[in-house]
C-alpha positions, 0 to 999 in steps of 0.5 A, a space after each residue: 535461506 537468504 531473505 531478499 528485500 522483495 521477500 521482506 517487503 510486507 504489504 498488509 491491505 485492509 479494504 473497507 466499503 459498504 459496511 464490510 471489512 476485509 483484511 488481507 496480507 500480501 508479501 509482494 505487489 498485488 491486485 485489489 478491488 474496492 467499491 466506489 466511495 470505499 476506502 483502502 489502507 495499504 501498510 508497508 514495512 521497510 527493512 533497512 534504511 529509508 522509507 516508502 516515498 509519499 505520495 506514491 505514484 498513481 496512474 489513473 484517476 480512480 483512486 485518490 491518495 489521502 495521506 500516510 501515517 507511521 504505524 507503531 510500535 516502532 520495530 528495529 527493521 525500519 518504519 511501518 507506514 500506512 497509505 490511505 486511498 479512497 475510490 473516487 471513479 470507477 476504473 483502474 489505478 496502478 500505485 507505485 510505492 518507491 523506496 528511498 533506500 534499497 527496498 524494491 518498489 511495491 506496485 499495486 493494481 486497484 480496481 474501483 467498481 
């Protein structure tokens, strides 16, 4: 079975809000919900050359991008990056993570309630 970049792009999502911590893993673009004032970390693994661009494109004013950090340990496939957000306004934001190499873009929908 041949693996394509879309199957290899890994997005791990951690939601933290109201004292609860939930961990989800997603291999493709997805939809997520966080509380107003809650934080969200999306971790993306690159396969091959390049990295996910920072800052990501955000349509909507419900989330604020607060930073990106490389996550270790390093793996031969490529960099692993953790993108951090906070819910600042009730509503919906579409977050697009473009890639500088051949990996497909990851597009996530984040609802802040």
